[in-house]
All heavy atoms as an XYZ file, in Angstrom:
712
protein
N       0.802     -1.205      0.000
C       0.000      0.000      0.000
C       0.843      1.267      0.000
O       0.351      2.319     -0.320
C      -0.919      0.021      1.219
O      -1.869     -0.992      1.126
N       2.097      1.148      0.386
C       2.932      2.338      0.469
C       3.812      2.546     -0.749
O       4.783      3.279     -0.702
C       3.811      2.282      1.720
C       3.079      2.504      2.991
C       2.007      3.312      3.184
C       3.361      1.920      4.258
N       1.603      3.277      4.485
C       2.418      2.423      5.169
C       4.311      1.029      4.713
C       2.411      2.068      6.510
C       4.301      0.675      6.045
C       3.362      1.190      6.926
N       3.480      1.892     -1.862
C       4.287      2.072     -3.065
C       4.285      3.534     -3.478
O       3.270      4.213     -3.376
C       3.710      1.260     -4.225
C       4.118     -0.169     -4.222
S       3.552     -1.123     -5.651
C       2.653     -0.030     -6.687
N       5.436      3.983     -3.941
C       5.505      5.322     -4.514
C       4.928      5.274     -5.921
O       5.186      4.339     -6.669
C       6.955      5.816     -4.581
C       7.484      6.284     -3.235
O       6.668      6.488     -2.320
O       8.697      6.446     -3.106
N       4.137      6.266     -6.259
C       3.539      6.343     -7.584
C       3.891      7.659     -8.243
O       3.191      8.646     -8.082
N       4.983      7.680     -8.957
C       5.476      8.908     -9.578
C       4.433      9.501    -10.520
O       4.242     10.714    -10.557
C       6.806      8.643    -10.320
C       7.285      9.890    -11.039
C       7.867      8.144     -9.339
N       3.721      8.652    -11.227
C       2.736      9.145    -12.193
C       1.649      9.974    -11.518
O       1.103     10.889    -12.121
C       2.103      7.974    -12.937
N       1.353      9.676    -10.268
C       0.299     10.403     -9.555
C       0.865     11.296     -8.461
O       0.137     11.767     -7.596
C      -0.710      9.421     -8.955
C      -1.387      8.586     -9.987
N      -2.312      9.090    -10.864
C      -1.236      7.280    -10.308
C      -2.721      8.140    -11.668
N      -2.079      7.023    -11.355
N       2.198     11.504     -8.485
C       2.872     12.341     -7.493
C       2.538     11.875     -6.076
O       2.251     12.660     -5.190
C       2.509     13.815     -7.688
C       3.489     14.729     -6.972
O       4.647     14.374     -6.775
N       3.037     15.901     -6.587
N       2.583     10.565     -5.884
C       2.261      9.970     -4.600
C       3.517      9.292     -4.058
O       3.971      8.308     -4.617
C       1.119      8.963     -4.761
C       0.677      8.395     -3.430
O       1.210      8.731     -2.387
N      -0.296      7.534     -3.472
N       4.065      9.816     -2.998
C       5.319      9.311     -2.461
C       5.135      8.795     -1.039
O       5.869      9.152     -0.130
C       6.392     10.404     -2.538
C       6.682     10.801     -3.951
C       6.053     11.884     -4.534
C       7.562     10.055     -4.720
C       6.306     12.230     -5.849
C       7.823     10.396     -6.038
C       7.193     11.488     -6.608
N       4.155      7.931     -0.867
C       3.835      7.392      0.458
C       5.005      6.608      1.044
O       5.325      6.766      2.217
C       2.603      6.495      0.383
C       1.333      7.264      0.098
C       0.144      6.360     -0.014
N      -0.219      5.861      1.318
C      -1.134      4.928      1.513
N      -1.765      4.382      0.507
N      -1.413      4.530      2.733
N       5.612      5.740      0.260
C       6.699      4.915      0.771
C       7.870      5.787      1.224
O       8.430      5.576      2.293
C       7.160      3.902     -0.275
C       8.293      2.984      0.152
C       7.906      2.171      1.373
C       8.692      2.069     -0.994
N       8.220      6.772      0.433
C       9.314      7.680      0.793
C       9.016      8.391      2.104
O       9.880      8.488      2.982
C       9.555      8.707     -0.337
O       9.905      7.991     -1.520
C      10.653      9.681      0.020
N       7.778      8.882      2.268
C       7.402      9.559      3.519
C       7.492      8.611      4.712
O       7.993      8.989      5.772
C       5.984     10.131      3.419
C       5.877     11.377      2.572
C       4.512     12.001      2.721
C       3.635     11.619      1.570
N       2.321     12.271      1.578
N       7.015      7.390      4.535
C       7.042      6.407      5.623
C       8.483      6.067      5.996
O       8.834      6.013      7.183
C       6.258      5.136      5.226
C       4.766      5.428      5.164
C       6.566      3.972      6.166
C       4.114      5.766      6.480
N       9.317      5.830      5.005
C      10.720      5.501      5.295
C      11.450      6.671      5.938
O      12.272      6.471      6.841
C      11.421      5.018      4.028
C      10.930      3.647      3.601
C      11.558      3.116      2.336
O      12.047      3.916      1.506
O      11.548      1.885      2.151
N      11.142      7.871      5.524
C      11.735      9.044      6.179
C      11.284      9.132      7.632
O      12.071      9.437      8.525
C      11.381     10.328      5.432
C      12.128     10.468      4.132
O      13.163      9.839      3.915
N      11.613     11.288      3.233
N      10.012      8.867      7.869
C       9.482      8.880      9.235
C      10.184      7.819     10.093
O      10.572      8.087     11.229
C       7.974      8.635      9.206
C       7.376      8.360     10.560
C       7.132      9.394     11.463
C       7.059      7.063     10.951
C       6.587      9.138     12.719
C       6.516      6.802     12.197
C       6.287      7.839     13.071
O       5.758      7.589     14.317
N      10.314      6.625      9.550
C      10.937      5.530     10.287
C      12.452      5.678     10.416
O      13.058      5.133     11.331
C      10.633      4.192      9.604
C       9.195      3.705      9.663
C       9.002      2.510      8.728
C       8.819      3.329     11.088
N      13.061      6.368      9.449
C      14.517      6.490      9.436
C      15.204      5.232      8.932
O      16.385      5.004      9.216
N      14.459      4.405      8.185
C      15.018      3.169      7.638
C      14.142      2.659      6.511
O      13.008      3.107      6.335
C      15.151      2.100      8.717
C      13.832      1.683      9.355
C      13.987      0.541     10.344
C      14.092      1.057     11.744
N      14.146     -0.013     12.751
N      14.668      1.698      5.783
C      13.932      1.036      4.719
C      12.767      0.261      5.336
O      12.914     -0.339      6.399
C      14.877      0.087      3.973
C      14.239     -0.521      2.755
O      13.357     -1.370      2.880
N      14.693     -0.106      1.591
N      11.635      0.239      4.653
C      10.447     -0.432      5.167
C      10.713     -1.917      5.431
O      10.163     -2.495      6.359
C       9.228     -0.230      4.229
C       7.925     -0.620      4.922
C       9.386     -1.003      2.940
C       7.502      0.305      6.006
N      11.579     -2.525      4.641
C      11.881     -3.953      4.826
C      12.644     -4.217      6.127
O      12.691     -5.349      6.595
C      12.673     -4.496      3.633
O      13.947     -3.882      3.569
N      13.219     -3.180      6.709
C      13.951     -3.320      7.969
C      13.088     -2.967      9.185
O      13.530     -3.100     10.322
C      15.190     -2.425      7.955
C      16.182     -2.798      6.870
C      17.276     -1.761      6.721
O      17.080     -0.586      7.021
N      18.426     -2.202      6.249
N      11.875     -2.524      8.940
C      10.987     -2.111     10.036
C      10.231     -3.318     10.579
O       9.745     -4.152      9.819
C      10.003     -1.060      9.536
N      10.124     -3.374     11.874
C       9.368     -4.453     12.524
C       7.875     -4.241     12.268
O       7.448     -3.137     11.917
C       9.639     -4.440     14.023
O       9.028     -3.300     14.618
N       7.070     -5.283     12.471
C       5.615     -5.097     12.338
C       5.093     -3.975     13.250
O       4.245     -3.189     12.841
C       5.044     -6.458     12.738
C       6.126     -7.428     12.365
C       7.409     -6.702     12.690
N       5.626     -3.891     14.447
C       5.209     -2.832     15.374
C       5.558     -1.449     14.829
O       4.749     -0.519     14.907
C       5.874     -3.058     16.733
O       5.531     -2.029     17.621
N       6.741     -1.318     14.269
C       7.149     -0.031     13.682
C       6.285      0.308     12.481
O       5.920      1.473     12.275
C       8.620     -0.077     13.273
C       9.575     -0.098     14.434
C      11.007     -0.343     14.011
O      11.252     -1.210     13.137
O      11.893      0.332     14.575
N       5.937     -0.698     11.684
C       5.083     -0.447     10.525
C       3.685     -0.001     10.962
O       3.103      0.894     10.347
C       5.010     -1.686      9.639
C       6.331     -1.947      8.920
C       6.230     -3.061      7.916
O       5.204     -3.237      7.267
N       7.306     -3.820      7.768
N       3.163     -0.599     12.026
C       1.853     -0.158     12.540
C       1.922      1.273     13.069
O       1.004      2.068     12.856
C       1.379     -1.101     13.642
C       0.846     -2.437     13.168
C       0.581     -3.355     14.353
C      -0.407     -2.272     12.329
N       3.009      1.597     13.755
C       3.204      2.967     14.258
C       3.251      3.940     13.087
O       2.638      5.020     13.132
C       4.487      3.037     15.077
C       4.761      4.405     15.649
C       6.086      4.440     16.416
O       6.838      3.471     16.471
N       6.370      5.577     16.999
N       3.959      3.577     12.038
C       4.060      4.434     10.853
C       2.703      4.577     10.174
O       2.345      5.656      9.696
C       5.093      3.869      9.882
N       1.938      3.495     10.165
C       0.609      3.540      9.566
C      -0.286      4.512     10.322
O      -0.998      5.323      9.713
C       0.011      2.136      9.579
C      -1.278      1.997      8.833
S      -1.685      0.242      8.748
C      -3.352      0.298      9.287
N      -0.235      4.462     11.647
C      -1.032      5.407     12.445
C      -0.574      6.838     12.200
O      -1.402      7.745     12.057
C      -0.917      5.092     13.928
C      -1.845      4.021     14.371
C      -1.911      3.962     15.879
O      -0.896      3.938     16.565
N      -3.116      3.931     16.391
N       0.722      7.058     12.155
C       1.263      8.394     11.903
C       0.762      8.924     10.565
O       0.272     10.048     10.472
C       2.795      8.345     11.925
C       3.441      9.588     11.420
C       3.649     10.739     12.127
C       3.950      9.829     10.104
N       4.258     11.675     11.326
C       4.456     11.131     10.074
C       4.037      9.056      8.947
C       5.033     11.693      8.943
C       4.603      9.605      7.817
C       5.093     10.914      7.830
N       0.875      8.084      9.530
C       0.442      8.505      8.196
C      -1.055      8.779      8.165
O      -1.506      9.778      7.600
C       0.791      7.424      7.167
C       0.330      7.814      5.763
C       0.346      6.663      4.791
O      -0.039      5.530      5.163
O       0.722      6.906      3.638
N      -1.805      7.896      8.788
C      -3.258      8.050      8.759
C      -3.686      9.329      9.475
O      -4.535     10.073      8.979
C      -3.924      6.824      9.378
C      -5.334      6.629      8.901
S      -6.101      5.132      9.529
C      -5.145      3.864      8.722
N      -3.131      9.582     10.642
C      -3.474     10.812     11.383
C      -3.112     12.045     10.574
O      -3.840     13.035     10.573
C      -2.724     10.851     12.713
C      -3.261      9.933     13.756
C      -2.405     10.047     15.021
C      -2.786      9.058     16.062
N      -1.929      9.149     17.255
N      -1.982     11.990      9.894
C      -1.447     13.146      9.176
C      -2.141     13.386      7.837
O      -2.483     14.513      7.497
C       0.057     12.908      8.953
C       0.768     13.983      8.229
C       2.257     13.622      8.155
N       2.947     14.599      7.358
C       3.288     14.422      6.095
N       3.037     13.292      5.483
N       3.904     15.374      5.435
N      -2.313     12.305      7.049
C      -2.767     12.466      5.665
C      -4.157     11.895      5.377
O      -4.711     12.149      4.311
C      -1.768     11.801      4.712
C      -0.393     12.442      4.775
O      -0.311     13.660      5.026
O       0.607     11.724      4.576
N      -4.687     11.109      6.290
C      -5.990     10.469      6.090
C      -6.809     10.584      7.371
O      -7.327      9.598      7.897
C      -5.796      8.991      5.706
C      -5.012      8.802      4.433
C      -3.618      8.723      4.468
C      -5.647      8.718      3.200
C      -2.884      8.558      3.301
C      -4.925      8.559      2.032
C      -3.538      8.478      2.095
O      -2.820      8.313      0.931
N      -6.927     11.791      7.873
C      -7.552     12.006      9.179
C      -9.014     11.542      9.224
O      -9.468     11.056     10.265
C      -7.436     13.469      9.610
O      -8.062     14.310      8.667
N      -9.739     11.662      8.127
C     -11.132     11.194      8.125
C     -11.189      9.683      8.294
O     -12.007      9.168      9.054
C     -11.867     11.613      6.850
C     -12.173     13.093      6.836
O     -12.241     13.729      7.875
N     -12.342     13.644      5.652
N     -10.314      8.971      7.579
C     -10.265      7.513      7.726
C      -9.849      7.136      9.137
O     -10.436      6.239      9.749
C      -9.291      6.896      6.713
O      -9.792      7.028      5.416
N      -8.851      7.814      9.679
C      -8.388      7.518     11.034
C      -9.524      7.697     12.042
O      -9.739      6.841     12.903
C      -7.206      8.410     11.399
C      -6.681      8.148     12.784
C      -5.864      7.056     13.039
C      -7.015      8.985     13.849
C      -5.390      6.795     14.316
C      -6.554      8.729     15.130
C      -5.733      7.640     15.350
O      -5.279      7.382     16.617
N     -10.253      8.789     11.915
C     -11.369      9.068     12.826
C     -12.403      7.951     12.765
O     -12.884      7.473     13.788
C     -11.996     10.415     12.472
C     -13.150     10.828     13.354
C     -13.755     12.163     12.920
N     -13.977     12.299     11.488
C     -14.963     11.726     10.802
N     -15.834     10.958     11.403
N     -15.083     11.913      9.505
N     -12.715      7.486     11.568
C     -13.701      6.414     11.405
C     -13.166      5.106     11.985
O     -13.867      4.407     12.712
C     -14.099      6.255      9.925
C     -14.921      7.476      9.488
C     -14.877      4.958      9.698
C     -15.122      7.599      7.997
N     -11.918      4.764     11.676
C     -11.344      3.519     12.194
C     -11.295      3.509     13.719
O     -11.415      2.456     14.339
C      -9.936      3.285     11.649
C      -9.891      2.903     10.193
C      -8.943      3.465      9.355
C     -10.769      1.972      9.663
C      -8.870      3.109      8.023
C     -10.715      1.615      8.326
C      -9.766      2.184      7.504
N     -11.118      4.640     14.331
C     -11.025      4.717     15.790
C     -12.390      4.825     16.476
O     -12.478      4.739     17.683
C     -10.135      5.901     16.199
C      -8.707      5.803     15.691
S      -7.881      4.242     16.072
C      -7.732      4.389     17.835
N     -13.438      5.001     15.702
C     -14.783      5.150     16.246
C     -15.417      3.769     16.453
O     -15.732      3.077     15.481
C     -15.647      5.973     15.286
C     -17.069      6.136     15.764
O     -17.467      5.628     16.804
N     -17.855      6.849     14.967
N     -15.623      3.351     17.694
C     -16.203      2.022     17.927
C     -17.650      1.911     17.438
O     -18.165      0.803     17.304
C     -16.131      1.858     19.444
C     -16.035      3.238     19.989
C     -15.357      4.066     18.937
N     -18.282      3.026     17.126
C     -19.660      3.022     16.636
C     -19.755      3.229     15.126
O     -20.864      3.430     14.606
C     -20.475      4.095     17.360
C     -20.530      3.839     18.854
O     -20.786      2.722     19.285
N     -20.251      4.854     19.643
N     -18.628      3.182     14.435
C     -18.648      3.375     12.983
C     -19.443      2.249     12.331
O     -19.379      1.091     12.756
C     -17.228      3.402     12.435
N     -20.189      2.596     11.303
C     -20.998      1.605     10.590
C     -20.136      0.835      9.592
O     -19.035      1.268      9.237
C     -22.141      2.283      9.833
O     -21.581      3.086      8.782
C     -23.005      3.141     10.755
N     -20.659     -0.285      9.123
C     -19.961     -1.062      8.100
C     -19.691     -0.210      6.860
O     -18.610     -0.270      6.276
C     -20.777     -2.288      7.693
C     -20.793     -3.365      8.750
O     -20.071     -3.229      9.758
O     -21.520     -4.355      8.564
N     -20.663      0.574      6.461
C     -20.509      1.432      5.277
C     -19.372      2.435      5.497
O     -18.533      2.635      4.620
C     -21.835      2.159      4.946
C     -21.633      3.240      3.895
C     -22.882      1.157      4.501
N     -19.331      3.064      6.656
C     -18.267      4.023      6.949
C     -16.897      3.347      6.951
O     -15.935      3.885      6.409
C     -18.501      4.684      8.305
C     -19.659      5.649      8.333
C     -19.980      6.099      9.749
O     -19.995      5.310     10.687
N     -20.241      7.397      9.889
N     -16.819      2.173      7.556
C     -15.542      1.459      7.626
C     -15.060      1.031      6.248
O     -13.869      1.133      5.935
C     -15.656      0.250      8.558
C     -15.801      0.616     10.031
C     -16.263     -0.600     10.829
C     -14.506      1.181     10.589
N     -15.954      0.576      5.417
C     -15.568      0.188      4.047
C     -15.095      1.415      3.256
O     -14.113      1.357      2.530
C     -16.725     -0.499      3.340
C     -16.984     -1.884      3.846
C     -18.217     -2.496      3.158
N     -18.616     -3.720      3.791
C     -18.200     -4.932      3.439
N     -17.361     -5.062      2.447
N     -18.616     -6.003      4.083
N     -15.796      2.521      3.408
C     -15.423      3.750      2.713
C     -14.052      4.241      3.191
O     -13.203      4.644      2.390
C     -16.493      4.809      2.935
C     -16.430      5.952      1.939
C     -17.612      6.889      2.071
N     -18.837      6.190      1.675
C     -20.035      6.381      2.237
N     -20.178      7.240      3.209
N     -21.076      5.716      1.827
N     -13.828      4.202      4.495
C     -12.540      4.635      5.055
C     -11.416      3.723      4.592
O     -10.313      4.187      4.295
C     -12.616      4.653      6.577
N     -11.704      2.439      4.514
C     -10.710      1.480      4.043
C     -10.307      1.777      2.606
O      -9.125      1.808      2.269
C     -11.286      0.063      4.156
O     -10.385     -0.879      3.680
N     -11.296      2.026      1.763
C     -10.989      2.337      0.361
C     -10.232      3.658      0.247
O      -9.291      3.780     -0.542
C     -12.258      2.382     -0.480
C     -11.951      2.535     -1.949
C     -13.142      2.290     -2.817
C     -12.732      2.341     -4.273
N     -13.821      2.025     -5.169
N     -10.602      4.643      1.050
C      -9.908      5.934      1.014
C      -8.450      5.784      1.430
O      -7.565      6.415      0.860
C     -10.612      6.945      1.913
N      -8.180      4.932      2.418
C      -6.808      4.777      2.897
C      -5.981      3.865      1.997
O      -4.884      4.208      1.607
C      -6.791      4.246      4.334
C      -5.396      4.113      4.867
C      -4.626      5.248      5.114
C      -4.818      2.873      5.084
C      -3.329      5.143      5.573
C      -3.528      2.759      5.550
C      -2.782      3.897      5.791
O      -1.492      3.791      6.240
N      -6.515      2.687      1.645
C      -5.728      1.759      0.843
C      -5.854      2.042     -0.640
O      -5.008      1.614     -1.415
C      -6.098      0.312      1.170
C      -5.434     -0.117      2.432
C      -4.112     -0.431      2.589
C      -6.021     -0.258      3.723
N      -3.862     -0.749      3.903
C      -5.009     -0.657      4.620
C      -7.316     -0.080      4.211
C      -5.249     -0.884      5.964
C      -7.548     -0.309      5.551
C      -6.518     -0.710      6.411
N      -6.893      2.722     -1.054
C      -6.990      3.245     -2.406
C      -7.319      2.270     -3.518
O      -7.042      2.558     -4.663
N      -7.883      1.145     -3.218
C      -8.311      0.269     -4.299
C      -9.526     -0.527     -3.858
O      -9.901     -0.491     -2.693
C      -7.188     -0.645     -4.796
C      -6.536     -1.502     -3.739
C      -7.032     -2.755     -3.433
C      -5.411     -1.049     -3.062
C      -6.431     -3.542     -2.467
C      -4.811     -1.838     -2.098
C      -5.323     -3.080     -1.814
O      -4.724     -3.852     -0.866
N     -10.112     -1.267     -4.771
C     -11.421     -1.850     -4.560
C     -11.506     -3.149     -3.799
O     -12.551     -3.767     -3.798
N     -10.464     -3.584     -3.136
C     -10.521     -4.844     -2.387
C     -10.735     -4.599     -0.906
O     -10.361     -5.410     -0.085
C      -9.252     -5.670     -2.612
C      -9.070     -6.067     -4.025
N      -9.898     -6.984     -4.652
C      -8.186     -5.647     -4.958
C      -9.516     -7.117     -5.896
N      -8.485     -6.324     -6.111
N     -11.336     -3.472     -0.572
C     -11.539     -3.144      0.837
C     -12.430     -4.152      1.535
O     -12.308     -4.369      2.730
C     -12.083     -1.728      1.010
C     -13.520     -1.521      0.573
C     -13.710     -1.382     -0.915
O     -12.736     -1.330     -1.664
O     -14.876     -1.351     -1.344
N     -13.303     -4.814      0.795
C     -14.178     -5.808      1.407
C     -13.392     -6.935      2.052
O     -13.659     -7.325      3.185
N     -12.401     -7.489      1.346
C     -11.575     -8.558      1.909
C     -10.822     -8.080      3.137
O     -10.744     -8.778      4.145
C     -10.581     -9.075      0.868
C     -11.264     -9.808     -0.279
O     -12.434    -10.214     -0.129
O     -10.619     -9.962     -1.330
N     -10.246     -6.903      3.061
C      -9.509     -6.371      4.206
C     -10.461     -6.159      5.387
O     -10.118     -6.430      6.523
C      -8.816     -5.059      3.847
C      -7.642     -5.246      2.931
C      -7.066     -3.901      2.522
N      -6.002     -4.077      1.577
C      -4.714     -3.955      1.879
N      -4.355     -3.669      3.092
N      -3.797     -4.125      0.955
N     -11.640     -5.679      5.098
C     -12.614     -5.428      6.152
C     -13.034     -6.747      6.805
O     -13.075     -6.864      8.020
C     -13.825     -4.690      5.572
C     -14.910     -4.456      6.580
C     -14.779     -3.460      7.536
C     -16.061     -5.226      6.589
C     -15.757     -3.249      8.477
C     -17.048     -5.020      7.519
C     -16.894     -4.024      8.468
O     -17.865     -3.823      9.395
N     -13.318     -7.739      5.996
C     -13.719     -9.045      6.534
C     -12.592     -9.654      7.361
O     -12.816    -10.190      8.447
C     -14.150     -9.985      5.388
C     -15.479     -9.491      4.789
C     -14.276    -11.423      5.869
C     -15.832    -10.122      3.463
N     -11.361     -9.572      6.868
C     -10.215    -10.093      7.625
C     -10.049     -9.362      8.950
O      -9.776     -9.985      9.980
C      -8.942     -9.995      6.801
C      -8.941    -10.928      5.608
O      -9.663    -11.907      5.574
N      -8.134    -10.612      4.617
N     -10.206     -8.062      8.936
C     -10.080     -7.279     10.180
C     -11.192     -7.659     11.148
O     -10.940     -7.800     12.360
C     -10.114     -5.789      9.868
N     -12.404     -7.827     10.646
C     -13.513     -8.202     11.516
C     -13.236     -9.543     12.196
O     -13.548     -9.724     13.362
C     -14.820     -8.298     10.711
C     -15.430     -6.957     10.365
C     -15.919     -6.245     11.605
O     -15.212     -5.462     12.193
N     -17.144     -6.509     11.974
N     -12.639    -10.486     11.461
C     -12.382    -11.810     12.042
C     -11.357    -11.725     13.182
O     -11.388    -12.538     14.098
C     -11.915    -12.792     10.977
O     -10.609    -12.482     10.535
N     -10.465    -10.755     13.136
C      -9.480    -10.585     14.200
C     -10.110    -10.045     15.481
O      -9.587    -10.249     16.567
C      -8.361     -9.648     13.755
C      -7.464    -10.156     12.632
C      -6.534     -9.056     12.171
C      -6.699    -11.388     13.068
N     -11.224     -9.346     15.352
C     -11.881     -8.743     16.502
C     -12.765     -9.735     17.264
O     -13.207     -9.435     18.359
C     -12.718     -7.534     16.063
C     -11.923     -6.387     15.453
C     -12.863     -5.329     14.906
C     -10.979     -5.796     16.488
N     -13.014    -10.851     16.689
C     -13.909    -11.833     17.336
C     -13.176    -12.750     18.261
O     -12.071    -12.983     18.288
C     -14.634    -12.651     16.281
C     -15.557    -11.754     15.507
C     -16.296    -12.487     14.450
N     -16.902    -11.466     13.612
C     -17.279    -11.666     12.400
N     -17.160    -12.834     11.864
N     -17.820    -10.712     11.703
């Protein structure tokens, strides 16, 4: 999800690696989650607010997922996340 996309002037991976101070492949899962929260709060505040809202609806969560990850497979990610909460 953090691929840089020069064609769309999207440098998510570069920003994340600068934040971490290392290559993403060297970051632990915990560091990657911390970076994800940092990025979401900074650049995707609406999605972050929805994800942190325990009363968010399924529709809101799916919309926030698509806004953050940016492609149409948010349903699978949402279902996988829901299974972790049970």
